[in-house]
C-alpha positions in Angstrom: 12.7 -9.6 18.0 10.9 -6.4 17.6 7.2 -6.0 19.5 4.3 -4.4 18.1 3.3 -1.1 20.6 0.0 -1.1 19.2 -2.0 2.8 20.3 -4.7 2.7 23.3 -8.3 1.9 21.9 -9.7 5.1 21.9 -7.4 6.7 19.7 -8.4 4.7 16.9 -12.5 4.9 17.7 -11.6 9.1 17.8 -9.3 8.8 14.7 -11.1 5.9 12.9 -14.6 7.6 13.4 -13.5 11.3 12.4 -11.7 9.9 9.2 -15.2 8.4 8.3 -17.2 11.0 9.5 -14.3 13.5 6.8 -15.5 10.8 4.1 -18.8 11.2 4.3 -18.5 14.9 3.6 -16.5 13.7 0.5 -18.4 11.5 -0.1 -21.7 12.1 0.3 -22.9 8.0 0.4 -26.8 9.2 -1.5 -23.8 9.6 -4.6 -22.2 7.1 -4.2 -23.7 3.2 -4.8 -23.4 1.2 -1.4 -20.5 -0.9 -2.5 -18.5 2.3 -2.7 -19.7 3.6 0.4 -18.8 0.3 1.6 -15.1 0.4 0.2 -14.4 3.2 0.5 -15.2 2.6 4.4 -13.3 -0.3 5.1 -9.8 1.6 3.0 -11.0 4.4 5.4 -10.2 1.9 8.3 -6.7 -0.1 6.8 -5.5 3.6 6.2 -6.6 4.6 9.7 -5.5 1.3 11.5 -2.4 1.7 10.0 -1.2 5.3 10.8 -2.6 5.6 14.3 -0.4 2.3 15.3 3.1 3.5 13.4 2.3 7.0 14.8 2.0 5.6 17.9 5.3 3.1 17.6 7.1 6.0 17.2 5.9 9.4 18.8 4.7 7.1 22.8 7.5 7.3 25.1 8.7 3.4 25.6 8.8 1.2 29.0 11.0 -0.9 29.6 10.5 -3.9 27.4 
């Protein structure tokens, strides 16, 4: 059985924070509606979480399991 290799919490925080800053530059909250802003936030959150987890699983050195 394969275990999910989670990255440290701070990697998720930095990556998702940076992605949300980029999202706000590309789609300013004042120009799009509240529903679109919330939807984009959750989309960035889900994609960022998945990408960080996948990259960590592929690139992190493997310990004894």
